[in-house]
C-alpha positions in Angstrom: -0.6 10.9 17.2 1.7 8.9 18.8 2.5 5.3 18.4 0.2 2.3 19.6 0.0 -1.3 19.2 -2.8 -3.5 18.9 -1.0 -6.2 18.4 1.8 -8.1 20.0 4.8 -6.6 21.9 7.6 -6.5 20.5 10.3 -7.1 17.3 9.9 -10.0 14.9 9.7 -13.7 16.1 9.0 -17.5 15.5 5.3 -16.5 15.1 4.8 -13.2 13.7 6.3 -9.7 12.4 5.7 -6.4 14.0 4.9 -4.5 11.3 4.5 -0.4 11.8 2.3 1.5 9.2 2.9 5.2 8.6 0.2 7.5 8.1 1.5 11.4 6.6 0.8 14.4 5.5 3.1 14.9 2.6 2.9 18.8 0.2 4.3 19.8 -2.7 8.1 20.3 -1.0 9.9 17.3 -1.5 12.8 17.7 0.8 10.6 17.8 3.8 8.4 14.9 3.1 11.7 12.9 3.2 13.1 14.4 6.4 9.4 13.2 7.9 9.3 10.1 6.5 13.2 9.3 7.7 12.2 10.6 11.3 8.5 8.1 10.9 10.7 5.1 9.8 13.5 6.2 12.5 10.6 6.3 15.3 9.0 3.1 14.3 12.3 1.0 14.2 12.5 2.0 17.6 9.9 0.7 18.8 10.7 -2.8 17.9 8.9 -2.6 14.2 10.4 -5.7 11.6 8.8 -3.8 9.1 7.5 -0.1 7.7 5.2 0.8 5.6 4.8 3.9 4.2 1.7 5.5 1.9 1.5 6.7 -1.4 3.3 8.8 -3.0 4.6 10.8 0.3 7.6 12.1 -1.6 5.3 14.4 -3.3 1.6 15.4 -2.9 0.8 18.2 -4.8 -0.5 19.0 -8.1 -0.1 17.2 -11.3 0.8 19.4 -13.5 4.5 19.1 -11.0 4.4 15.2 -10.2 6.5 14.7 -13.6 9.5 17.4 -11.5 9.5 15.1 -8.8 10.0 11.7 -10.4 13.6 9.8 -9.4 14.6 5.7 -11.1 14.7 3.0 -9.2 16.8 2.5 -7.9 17.5 6.5 -7.1 18.3 8.4 -4.6 15.1 8.1 -2.7 15.5 4.2 -2.6 19.5 4.4 -1.2 18.2 6.6 1.4 15.4 4.3 2.7 18.4 1.4 1.3 20.2 3.4 3.9 17.7 3.3 6.8 16.5 -0.2 6.6 20.9 -1.7 7.0 21.2 0.8 9.7 18.3 -0.7 11.7 18.7 -4.0 10.3 14.7 -3.7 9.6 12.6 -4.4 6.3 11.6 -0.4 5.3 8.5 -0.5 2.4 9.3 2.5 0.8 5.3 3.5 0.0 5.1 4.4 -3.8 7.6 7.4 -5.7 6.7 8.9 -9.1 9.6 6.9 -11.3 10.8 7.6 -14.2 12.4 4.9 -16.8 15.6 5.5 -18.9 14.2 5.6 -22.3 10.8 5.1 -21.4 8.4 8.4 -22.0 6.0 7.4 -19.3 6.2 7.9 -15.3 5.2 5.4 -13.1 3.9 5.3 -9.3 6.2 2.3 -7.9 6.1 1.1 -5.2 9.3 -0.6 -3.8 10.3 -3.1 -0.9 13.8 -3.3 0.6 15.5 -6.1 3.0 17.7 -5.2 6.0 20.3 -5.6 3.6 19.3 -2.6 1.6 18.4 -4.5 -1.5 14.9 -4.1 -3.4 13.6 -7.6 -3.5 10.4 -6.5 -4.8 8.5 -4.0 -6.6 5.7 -2.8 -8.4 2.9 -0.4 -10.6 0.3 0.1 -10.0 -1.6 -0.8 -13.0 -5.2 0.4 -12.4 -5.8 4.4 -12.8 -7.6 6.4 -10.2 -10.3 8.2 -13.1 -13.3 8.4 -11.4 -15.4 11.8 -11.2 -17.3 13.0 -7.9 -20.6 13.7 -9.2 -20.2 18.2 -7.9 -17.1 17.3 -5.6 -13.9 17.0 -8.0 -12.6 14.9 -10.5 -9.5 12.9 -10.7 -7.8 11.5 -13.7 -4.7 9.9 -12.6 -4.1 8.5 -15.8 -3.4 11.9 -17.6 0.1 11.9 -16.1 0.7 8.5 -14.8 1.6 5.9 -17.2 0.1 2.2 -15.8 1.7 -0.6 -14.6 1.8 -3.1 -16.9 2.0 -7.0 -14.4 1.0 -7.7 -11.4 4.1 -8.0 -9.0 5.3 -11.4 -8.0 5.0 -12.3 -3.9 7.8 -11.4 -2.2 8.8 -13.3 0.9 9.0 -10.5 4.3 11.1 -12.9 7.6 9.3 -15.8 5.4 5.9 -14.3 5.5 4.6 -14.2 1.3 3.5 -10.6 1.1 1.6 -8.9 -2.5 1.7 -5.9 -3.0 -0.8 -3.1 -4.5 -1.2 1.0 -4.5 -5.1 2.6 -3.5 -7.1 2.6 -6.0 -6.1 -0.9 -6.6 -8.4 -1.8 -3.3 -11.5 -1.5 -5.8 -10.6 -4.5 -7.9 -11.1 -7.5 -5.7 -9.7 -9.6 -9.2 -6.1 -8.6 -8.5 -6.2 -9.3 -4.1 -7.2 -13.3 -5.5 -4.5 -13.6 -7.6 -2.8 -12.8 -4.9 -3.5 -14.7 -2.7 -3.7 -17.7 -5.0 0.0 -16.9 -5.7 0.5 -17.7 -1.6 0.3 -14.0 -0.4 -0.8 -14.7 3.3 -0.5 -10.3 3.9 -0.9 -7.4 1.4 0.0 -4.0 1.2 -1.5 -1.1 0.2 0.4 2.4 0.6 -2.6 5.1 -0.3 -3.8 8.7 -0.3 -7.9 7.6 -0.4 -9.7 10.9 -0.3 -11.6 12.3 2.1 -15.1 12.0 0.2 -14.5 8.0 -1.0 -12.8 6.5 1.9 -15.1 7.7 5.0 -17.6 5.7 3.4 -15.2 2.8 1.7 -11.4 2.8 2.6 -11.9 0.1 5.6 -14.8 -2.0 4.2 -13.1 -2.8 1.5 -9.9 -3.0 3.1 -11.7 -5.9 5.9 -13.7 -7.2 2.4 -10.0 -7.7 1.1 -8.9 -8.8 4.3 -12.3 -11.7 4.7 -12.4 -12.3 1.1 -8.9 -13.8 0.9 -7.6 -14.6 4.2 -4.7 -12.6 4.4 -4.1 -9.3 6.8 -4.4 -6.4 4.9 -1.7 -3.7 5.5 -2.2 -0.2 4.6 -0.8 2.7 5.2 -2.1 6.2 4.2 -2.1 9.7 3.4 -4.0 12.1 6.0 -4.9 15.9 6.0 -4.6 18.4 3.6 -2.7 19.0 0.5 -1.9 21.4 -2.2 -4.0 22.3 -4.6 -6.9 22.1 -1.5 -7.5 17.9 -1.9 -7.9 15.8 1.6 -6.8 12.6 2.2 -8.7 10.2 4.6 -6.1 8.9 6.2 -6.8 5.6 9.2 -3.6 3.8 7.6 -4.4 0.7 9.2 -3.7 -3.6 9.7 -6.2 -6.1 9.1 -6.5 -9.4 10.0 -7.8 -12.4 8.2 -11.0 -12.1 9.9 -11.3 -9.1 8.5 -10.6 -7.6 12.3 -9.0 -3.9 12.7 -6.1 -4.7 14.8 -4.8 -1.6 14.8 -6.0 1.8 13.6 -4.1 5.3 13.2 -5.7 8.2 14.3 -5.8 11.3 12.8 -2.0 13.3 12.2 1.2 11.8 11.4 2.5 8.9 13.0 2.2 5.5 13.3 0.5 2.7 14.0 2.0 -1.1 15.0 0.7 -4.6 15.2 1.9 -8.2 14.2 1.2 -10.3 11.9 1.1 -14.2 12.5 0.6 -16.6 9.8 -0.6 -18.9 13.0 -3.7 -17.1 12.2 -3.8 -17.2 8.2 -3.6 -21.1 8.7 -6.4 -20.9 11.4 -9.0 -19.1 9.5 -7.9 -20.7 6.2 -8.8 -24.0 8.1 -11.4 -23.3 9.7 -13.7 -21.5 6.3 -11.8 -22.8 4.0 -13.4 -20.9 1.2 -10.1 -20.4 -1.0 -9.8 -24.2 -1.0 -13.9 -24.4 -1.8 -13.4 -22.2 -5.1 -15.0 -24.0 -8.0 -13.0 -22.3 -11.2 -13.9 -25.1 -13.9 -17.3 -23.1 -13.1 -17.1 -19.4 -13.7 -16.4 -17.2 -17.1 -16.1 -13.6 -17.7 -19.3 -12.5 -19.0 -18.5 -11.2 -23.0 -19.6 -8.1 -21.4 -16.9 -7.7 -19.6 -14.6 -7.0 -22.2 -16.6 -4.5 -23.5 -17.4 -3.1 -20.1 -13.2 -2.7 -19.2 -12.5 -1.1 -22.4 -14.7 2.2 -21.6 -13.2 5.3 -20.1 -15.0 8.2 -18.1 -15.7 11.9 -20.3 -13.8 14.0 -17.9 
């Protein structure tokens, strides 16, 4: 897959941020995955990308029972490699997500970081919604069997002055998270993913566009594509969607990246024309009592 740009050409500017969403086909070979990611960062930076965003769990995508062996601390070897690339190219790197181990903590987390052009980690977020689902007659997944959910929503960080929120994959189905980030000031939200083919073909674009329209912000969604051990498929279609819900760039099938410009003036224009965030009525909203029992329910796997 070749790089393409449906937004404005060039790098960072006074009115926009050139963003590259990387699409990978990660496997259970950590060394090969790291080499592929670094190559894609180099290629995207060479085209003028100011922010390069990687997909979910890109260093290892294979059998769940081996994921703990691939986990690292943050900071750690992988984030240092990303920091080196950020310094080398003078760019921001969104590290997709990696499996994280924490000293003194028995859990393993699915964690995203943002690294600035000096190589510093300026934001991090551990996925809070676990992909525990049963697709009747097709497959079942239980992310919580190996991954510990994060405990809090990430703070909104700034990338070249643009406030950006962090989410990961299955979070996409929980609109409360995106609304909270929008109310915290986010004008764009990063969503690295490894969406399954079965759900992705029907839900991926629809949900991303819905989150963008609801919250009048950019959705930046780098994704995994293709088959990976032990025989699962990821949908791909990495994309950037603007605050009107228009897909401004999307990746075709294959490994590579797509680019577009995130323009804060576009966010301001959409929010001015349809002031739905301003027109909210929070004093009229209340969670029904039933919501607590539904939230504590669990799917039998």
